[in-house]
KEFI-353605 format. One line per field, with one value per residue (C-alpha): residue number from 1; residue in three letters; x, y, z. Coordinates in pm, whole numbers, plus 32768, in hexadecimal, padded with zeros to 4 digits. Example, Ala and Ser with C-alpha at 12.3 -4.5 7.8 and 13.67 -1.06 7.14 Angstrom:
2
nr = c(1_2)
rest = c(ALA_SER)
c1 = c(84CE_8557)
c2 = c(7E3E_7F96)
c3 = c(830C_82CA)
//
This chain:
459
nr = c(1_2_3_4_5_6_7_8_9_10_11_12_13_14_15_16_17_18_19_20_21_22_23_24_25_26_27_28_29_30_31_32_33_34_35_36_37_38_39_40_41_42_43_44_45_46_47_48_49_50_51_52_53_54_55_56_57_58_59_60_61_62_63_64_65_66_67_68_69_70_71_72_73_74_75_76_77_78_79_80_81_82_83_84_85_86_87_88_89_90_91_92_93_94_95_96_97_98_99_100_101_102_103_104_105_106_107_108_109_110_111_112_113_114_115_116_117_118_119_120_121_122_123_124_125_126_127_128_129_130_131_132_133_134_135_136_137_138_139_140_141_142_143_144_145_146_147_148_149_150_151_152_153_154_155_156_157_158_159_160_161_162_163_164_165_166_167_168_169_170_171_172_173_174_175_176_177_178_179_180_181_182_183_184_185_186_187_188_189_190_191_192_193_194_195_196_197_198_199_200_201_202_203_204_205_206_207_208_209_210_211_212_213_214_215_216_217_218_219_220_221_222_223_224_225_226_227_228_229_230_231_232_233_234_235_236_237_238_239_240_241_242_243_244_245_246_247_248_249_250_251_252_253_254_255_256_257_258_259_260_261_262_263_264_265_266_267_268_269_270_271_272_273_274_275_276_277_278_279_280_281_282_283_284_285_286_287_288_289_290_291_292_293_294_295_296_297_298_299_300_301_302_303_304_305_306_307_308_309_310_311_312_313_314_315_316_317_318_319_320_321_322_323_324_325_326_327_328_329_330_331_332_333_334_335_336_337_338_339_340_341_342_343_344_345_346_347_348_349_350_351_352_353_354_355_356_357_358_359_360_361_362_363_364_365_366_367_368_369_370_371_372_373_374_375_376_377_378_379_380_381_382_383_384_385_386_387_388_389_390_391_392_393_394_395_396_397_398_399_400_401_402_403_404_405_406_407_408_409_410_411_412_413_414_415_416_417_418_419_420_421_422_423_424_425_426_427_428_429_430_431_432_433_434_435_436_437_438_439_440_441_442_443_444_445_446_447_448_449_450_451_452_453_454_455_456_457_458_459)
rest = c(MET_ILE_PRO_LYS_ASP_ARG_SER_PRO_TRP_THR_ARG_ARG_VAL_ALA_VAL_GLY_VAL_CYS_LEU_VAL_ALA_LEU_PRO_LEU_THR_THR_ILE_ALA_ALA_ASN_ASP_TRP_PRO_GLN_TRP_ARG_GLY_PRO_THR_ARG_HIS_GLY_THR_TRP_THR_GLU_SER_GLY_ILE_LEU_GLU_ARG_PHE_PRO_ASP_ALA_GLY_LEU_THR_ALA_SER_TRP_ARG_THR_PRO_VAL_ARG_GLY_GLY_PHE_ALA_GLY_PRO_VAL_VAL_ALA_ASP_GLY_ARG_VAL_PHE_ILE_LEU_ASP_TYR_GLN_GLU_THR_PRO_GLY_SER_ARG_THR_MET_ASP_GLY_MET_GLU_ARG_LEU_LEU_ALA_LEU_ASP_GLU_GLU_THR_GLY_ARG_VAL_LEU_TRP_ALA_SER_GLU_TRP_PRO_ALA_THR_TYR_ARG_ASN_LEU_HIS_PRO_THR_PHE_ALA_THR_GLY_PRO_ARG_ALA_THR_PRO_SER_VAL_ASP_GLY_ASP_GLN_ILE_PHE_VAL_VAL_GLY_ALA_ALA_GLY_MET_ILE_LEU_ALA_LEU_ASP_THR_ALA_THR_GLY_ASP_PRO_LEU_TRP_GLN_VAL_ASP_THR_THR_THR_GLU_TYR_GLY_ILE_THR_VAL_PRO_VAL_TYR_GLY_VAL_SER_GLY_ALA_PRO_LEU_VAL_ASP_GLY_SER_MET_VAL_ILE_VAL_LEU_MET_GLY_ALA_GLU_PRO_ASP_ALA_LEU_VAL_VAL_ALA_PHE_ASP_LYS_ALA_THR_GLY_GLU_GLU_VAL_TRP_ARG_ALA_LEU_PRO_THR_VAL_SER_GLU_THR_GLY_TYR_ALA_ALA_PRO_VAL_ILE_TYR_GLU_ALA_GLY_GLY_MET_ARG_GLN_LEU_ILE_ALA_TRP_HIS_PRO_ARG_GLY_VAL_SER_SER_LEU_ASP_PRO_GLN_THR_GLY_GLU_LEU_HIS_TRP_GLN_HIS_ASP_TRP_GLU_ILE_SER_ASN_ALA_LEU_THR_VAL_ALA_SER_PRO_VAL_SER_ALA_GLY_PRO_TYR_LEU_VAL_LEU_THR_HIS_PHE_ARG_LEU_GLY_SER_LEU_MET_LEU_ARG_LEU_ASP_GLN_ASP_ARG_PRO_GLY_ALA_SER_GLU_LEU_TRP_ARG_GLY_THR_SER_ARG_SER_GLU_LEU_PRO_GLY_GLU_THR_GLU_GLY_LEU_HIS_ALA_LEU_ILE_THR_THR_PRO_VAL_ILE_ILE_GLY_ASP_TYR_LEU_TYR_GLY_VAL_GLY_SER_TYR_GLY_GLU_LEU_ARG_CYS_LEU_ASP_ALA_ARG_THR_GLY_GLU_ARG_VAL_TRP_GLU_THR_ALA_ALA_ALA_VAL_VAL_GLN_GLU_ARG_TRP_GLY_THR_ALA_MET_LEU_VAL_ALA_HIS_PRO_PRO_THR_GLY_ARG_VAL_PHE_ILE_TYR_ASN_GLU_MET_GLY_GLU_LEU_ILE_LEU_ALA_GLU_LEU_SER_PRO_LYS_GLY_TYR_THR_GLU_ILE_ASP_ARG_VAL_SER_LEU_ILE_THR_PRO_THR_THR_ARG_THR_ARG_GLY_GLY_ALA_SER_GLY_ARG_TRP_GLY_ASP_ARG_PRO_VAL_ALA_TRP_ALA_HIS_PRO_ALA_PHE_ALA_ASN_ARG_HIS_VAL_ILE_VAL_ARG_ASN_ASP_GLU_GLU_ILE_VAL_ARG_LEU_SER_LEU_ALA_ALA_ALA_ASP_TYR)
c1 = c(8000_807E_8020_7F38_7FF3_8129_81CC_8342_8313_827E_83AC_83E6_84EC_852A_85BC_865E_868A_85E9_8472_8417_8453_82ED_8200_80C3_7F91_7E22_7DD3_7DB4_7C6B_7D1A_7DAF_7D25_7D47_7C69_7BA1_7AF1_7B6A_7B3E_79CF_79E2_78DA_79A5_79AD_7ACC_7A8D_7BD4_7BD3_7CE4_7CD5_7D1A_7BEC_7C96_7DD0_7F0F_7F65_80B1_8007_8013_8159_81D3_8266_8305_82F8_8352_8372_8274_820D_80BD_7F6E_7E0B_7DF6_7DED_7ED1_7E6D_7EF9_7F11_7FF0_80F5_8111_8096_8051_803C_8011_80BB_8126_8241_8234_8360_843D_8412_82E4_81FD_80F2_80C9_8170_8200_820C_8109_819B_8131_8208_8209_8280_82C6_81A4_827C_83A3_832C_8452_8416_8407_83CA_834C_829E_825B_81BE_8199_8065_7FFF_7F28_7EFA_7D80_7D4D_7CDF_7E2E_7DAE_7DA4_7EBE_7F6E_7F68_7E96_7D3E_7CC7_7D2C_7DC1_7D22_7DE6_7D6D_7E57_7F9C_7F16_7EE0_7E05_7E43_7D80_7E4C_7DC2_7E05_7D4C_7E53_7DDC_7EEB_7F08_8052_80EC_80E0_822C_8301_8246_825B_8143_805A_7F7F_7F15_7E07_7E34_7CC6_7D0C_7DA5_7CF9_7B9E_7BAF_7B35_7B3D_7BEE_7B02_7B6A_7BBF_7C6A_7C00_7BA4_7AD0_7B8E_7B95_7AAE_7B20_7A07_7A59_7B1E_7AE1_7B4F_7A3F_7A77_79A4_7A32_794E_799F_78C1_77F5_7741_787A_783B_7896_798C_79F7_7B4D_7BD2_7CBB_7DB7_7DD6_7D43_7C51_7AF9_79EA_78B9_7857_771B_7659_7665_7757_767B_771F_785F_78C7_78C7_79B3_7909_799B_78B7_7845_778F_7672_7587_7415_72DE_7387_749C_75F0_75CD_76DE_7681_7707_76BE_76EA_7677_752A_74C9_7513_7513_750D_75BF_75FD_7772_77A7_770D_76D5_7560_748D_73AC_731F_7372_72FC_7329_73CD_7477_75B5_760B_7774_77D1_784A_77E0_78F9_7896_7857_76EF_76A7_75B5_754D_7412_730D_73B4_748B_74FF_75B6_7625_768A_772D_7610_74DC_74F8_74A3_73CB_734C_72C8_7225_72A3_719E_71CF_712A_71C4_72C3_721A_720D_7115_7157_7125_718F_727D_7311_7259_735E_7418_751C_7631_7651_762A_752B_7453_7458_73B4_743C_758F_7656_7796_78AA_79D3_7955_78A1_7799_773F_75EA_75BD_7463_7362_744B_7539_767A_7756_7819_7772_77EA_7892_790E_77D2_77A8_7635_754A_7414_72F1_7327_71B0_714C_7283_7233_7365_738D_74C6_75FB_7752_7880_7965_79FE_7A5B_7ADE_79BF_7A30_79AE_79F3_7A48_7A92_7AB2_7ABA_79CB_7A17_7927_79B3_789D_7957_793A_7816_78F7_7967_7AC4_7AC1_7BFC_7BDE_7C97_7D6E_7E16_7D65_7CCA_7B92_7AF0_797E_7829_771B_75AF_7462_74A5_75D4_774A_7823_7998_7A64_7BBE_7C8E_7DFB_7ECF_7F56_7FFA_8036_7F54_8023_7F37_7EE7_7DAA_7E33_7D45_7C4A_7C73_7BD4_7AC4_7B54_7B84_7CFA_7E2E_7E32_7EB7_7DD6_7DEC_7CEE_7D71_7CA5_7D67_7D93_7D40_7DF8_7E8E_7E43_7EEF_7E82_7F46_7F2C_7FDA_800E_80DB_8223_820E_8143_812F_80C5_804B_7FDC_7E77_7EB5_7E5D_7F79_807D_8032)
c2 = c(8000_815B_8250_8367_84AD_8448_859A_85BC_86DE_8606_85CC_84BB_84BC_837C_83B3_82B7_8140_804E_8086_7F19_7EDB_7F55_7E43_7E9E_7E09_7E59_7F8E_7F39_7F7D_8076_8145_8294_8278_8396_84D0_84A5_8344_81DE_8208_837D_83B1_8458_8337_828E_8137_80D1_805F_808A_8204_82FD_835D_84A0_8551_8556_86A0_86A9_8687_8573_84C6_8516_83F2_84DD_8631_8661_87AD_87F7_891F_89CE_8928_88F4_8783_8690_855F_83F9_82B6_8164_8031_80C6_820F_8370_8446_85C2_86C9_881D_8940_8A39_8B71_8BA7_8CB2_8DFF_8D8A_8EA8_8DC1_8CDA_8BB3_8A9A_8925_8847_8715_85C7_853D_83D5_83A6_8272_825B_81F5_82E0_8401_83C9_8445_8316_83D2_851A_855E_86BF_876E_88D8_8996_8AFD_8BA2_8CE6_8CA6_8C5B_8D59_8DD6_8DC2_8C47_8BFF_8B2B_89D0_88A4_887D_871F_85FC_84E0_8385_823E_80FD_7FD2_8030_8176_82CF_83CF_8544_8677_87B7_8911_897E_8856_8747_85E1_84DB_836C_8305_81C1_81BB_8103_81D7_8319_82CE_837E_827B_8373_84DC_85BE_8735_8799_8901_889B_874D_87B0_8929_8957_8AA5_8A80_8AF2_8C2F_8B6F_8A51_88F1_885A_871E_85E8_84D3_83AC_824B_8158_8001_802D_81A4_82E9_83F4_856C_86A6_8755_8858_881E_883A_87A1_86E8_86A4_873D_85E4_8500_8398_831E_81BE_81AE_80D4_81A2_82FC_82D4_8370_826F_8350_84BA_8549_8689_87CD_88DB_8A0F_8AC6_8AC0_8965_8989_88E5_87C1_8663_8558_8443_82F6_828B_8162_81B2_8136_7FE7_8081_8120_8290_8384_84D2_860B_8760_887E_89EA_898B_8882_871B_85F8_8480_83B2_8244_822C_8123_81DD_8347_8321_841E_838A_84D1_863E_873B_88A9_8996_8AB6_8B3F_8C91_8CA8_8B3C_8AFC_8990_8921_8835_86CF_8652_857E_845A_8382_82B2_835B_84B1_8567_86C6_87DD_8916_8A69_8BA1_8C95_8BC4_8AD5_8966_888E_8747_8635_84EA_83D1_82DF_8183_80B7_815B_826A_83B3_84CD_85C4_8709_870C_8874_8984_8AB9_8BFE_8CFE_8DD1_8E3D_8D73_8E4C_8D7A_8E63_8E54_8CDD_8BB1_8A98_8A16_8AF5_8A2E_8A7E_8995_88B7_877B_872E_85E0_853F_846E_83D4_84DF_8602_86CF_8765_885E_89A5_8ADD_8C10_8CB6_8B84_8B36_89C0_8972_884D_883D_874C_8694_865F_87CE_88AA_893F_89AC_88E9_8991_8A5B_8A84_8B62_8A7A_89A9_8A97_8BF9_8CF0_8D92_8D90_8C3D_8BAD_8A42_88ED_8789_8690_851C_8432_8316_8210_8128_8235_8301_8433_8526_85A5_8719_87A6_891F_8A27_8A7C_8929_8897_873E_8732_85F6_8639_859E_8631_85E7_869E_86F0_87C3_87D6_8724_875A_863A_86C4_8786_878F_885F_879C_8897_8A0B_8AAF_8B4E_8B8A_8CFB_8D6F_8ED1_8F91_9076_8FDA_8E9B_8F3E_8EC8_8FBA_8F9D_8EFC_8DD9_8C98_8B65_89EA_8983_8830_86FF_8613_849F_83A5_825F_8142_81EB_832D_8480_8526_869C_8798_890C_89CF_8972_880E_86D0_8627_84CB_84B5_8386_835D_81F7_81C4_80C6_81D0_8294)
c3 = c(8000_7FAA_80C0_8051_8019_80D9_80AB_80EA_81DC_82F0_83CA_84CB_85DB_86A3_87FC_88E3_88C7_87D5_87C4_8789_88F9_892D_88B3_87F8_889C_88A9_8978_8AE8_8B97_8C7B_8B62_8AED_8972_88FA_894F_8AA1_8AD9_8A5C_8A01_89B2_8ABF_8BD4_8CCA_8D81_8E1A_8EC3_902E_9132_9119_9232_9303_936D_92F6_93CB_9473_93BB_926A_9167_910F_8FB2_8EF0_8DF5_8D4D_8BDF_8B25_8A11_893B_8924_88ED_896A_8906_8A29_8A48_89F1_8A7E_89D0_89DF_8AC5_8A0A_8A45_8913_8914_8804_8809_872C_870D_8636_8559_85FF_8550_8488_8429_839B_84C9_841C_84EB_852C_85D0_8676_870B_8825_889E_8A05_8AD3_8BC8_8CEF_8CC1_8BE6_8AFD_899A_88B1_876E_86E2_8597_851D_83F4_8381_83F5_83BD_84C5_8401_83DC_854E_864F_86D8_883D_8824_872E_8834_879D_8734_87CE_8772_8851_877E_8765_8785_86E2_86EC_8642_85B2_8646_8598_85B4_8547_8548_8591_8429_8390_835F_839F_83D7_8429_84C7_853E_86BB_86DC_85F4_85A5_8432_8371_82D2_821A_822F_81A4_8192_819E_8138_7FEA_7FA6_801C_8010_8174_8225_8372_848B_853D_867B_85C2_8566_86B6_869C_870D_8603_8648_85F0_85A6_8518_83D7_83C4_8465_8466_8477_8475_8343_82A7_8137_8005_7F77_808F_815C_82AF_8339_8283_82C8_8251_8233_835C_82A2_8163_81A2_8080_80AA_80FF_8122_8152_81EE_8230_816B_81DA_81E2_8304_83CE_8438_85B0_86A8_875A_873A_86A3_878E_876E_8852_883E_8846_8796_875B_8688_86A8_8651_85F2_868F_85E7_8681_858E_857A_84D5_85D2_862D_8539_856D_8464_8422_8474_8369_8245_82AB_8266_8327_8435_84BA_84ED_85EE_8595_868D_85DF_867C_85E5_865E_860D_8773_877C_8862_897F_8910_88FC_8A30_8A49_8B70_8B81_8AA6_8AB1_89B2_8A11_895C_8A0E_8982_8A10_89C6_8978_8A9C_8A6E_898D_8A20_893E_8997_88BB_8839_88C6_87B1_867C_8627_8677_8776_8805_88BA_8A33_8A71_8A03_8A9F_8A5E_8ACA_89CB_8AC9_8B68_8CA1_8DDD_8E7D_8D48_8D08_8DAB_8CD4_8C6D_8B80_8B4B_8A56_8A79_8B94_8B26_8C31_8CD0_8D01_8E3B_8E5B_8E0F_8E55_8D81_8E11_8D5D_8D66_8CDE_8C27_8D51_8E0C_8ECF_8F10_8EF0_8F1A_8E3C_8E3B_8CF2_8CCB_8CDD_8CC8_8E1B_8EDF_9024_90B0_905C_90FB_90C3_9189_9073_8F59_8F3D_8F0A_8DC5_8C66_8BC7_8D1C_8CCB_8D68_8CE0_8D84_8D90_8E44_8F18_8F33_9028_9136_90B3_90B6_8FA9_8F60_8F08_8E68_8E64_8D9D_8ECB_8EA1_8FD2_8FEB_90C3_9146_917C_91A3_90C3_9110_910A_9278_9221_91E6_92E8_92C2_934B_9301_9207_919E_90B1_8F88_8E9F_8E77_8D72_8C5C_8B37_8B15_8A69_8A46_8B22_8A7D_8925_89A9_8A75_8BC2_8CE0_8CF6_8C68_8D5B_8CBA_8CA8_8C87_8B7E_8B06_8B6C_8C52_8C17_8D2A_8CEC_8DB3_8F02_8E96_8E17_8CFE_8CC2_8BE2_8BBD_8ABD_8B64_8BE8_8C00_8D55_8DCA_8F34_8FFB_9078_90EE_925C_9275_9222_9361)
//
């Protein structure tokens, strides 16, 4: 097989001893191989985890230098993978190199690095820090979507590029103002991305072995948006859920055939948080419009609207619902938990949209205040990683927010440049989603990536 568009400018650098010392096996159940974990649903199921954090903080296994980026780490088969970016010194057009690093999971040693040119000249300069989309690992391949629209498949053992698609030249896409952000979704023999090409290629599936297009779906009649596609099972079928600025669509993941679509027009294209489903519920949440809650049909592919937010303002004092931007919420039972437009952690009744409670305790109270929520079913608790680089262990229930403990993991370094971003200051943030794998948490900023133990046995 000749790799698709294996351009000579994709460079690989192998570091250290022979790479074949790391065997390739199927992904372990305790790995974190893609956006929001093994199932892409924001849950972590490992046992043997700390019930409280030690006073001295968590023990770091290692710290490894990295460059800038919003993309979270992934963990598979004894390796940690992280995306970053560095602008070319003296560049006046925001040209640079995106890079994928492979690290040894136990030591943090760099095993290899692959990099490719990327121009950020079309991105909003406030957020031209680095790649946004978390990579996806499947067997001996890792799939990457760069902020400037490059899609790559690389060999996990060596970093060799297997194929690549430059969507700006091959599909003529317009890079969204905040960069291409939706994490690639691997399903069977395909890798699926939210692309925004024409004609009828808002969503495109590629053969994961060759990079050839398998199917395309949905007309591109507006900006693409930023939410990662997800797959849920409902109505007796697996459904690919794509949230875009015109609404939410359910597709057959094998063919791209449309099952159903529910209109919900987003004027500013800020479809960012992933669609979340649990039981009969499917929720989308937007910075200004609030949330849209659908009930999924149980006997066939279909959905009906339960409720939607009615506010046209995101200000906390003027809203009752959940106005999330970056934070993907969680649904536990009949209740929805998420972080709103100014950092307010809220609980809503999933059946009605009625607000049950709100707290300012978990997240900084500033515009776009952000935290990542990961449910831990073995304990019934939720890990909350906030933009201050703190990990909070909490219980969320209709009765309220109960904080068990919190600990600092990493120093925030990403600056959103004050007034240009709409924030109230120039305070740096930590906006990359952590990975929870093999009783450890792995976090990154624009300077380093750190692996810290959450194993009770280590303390």
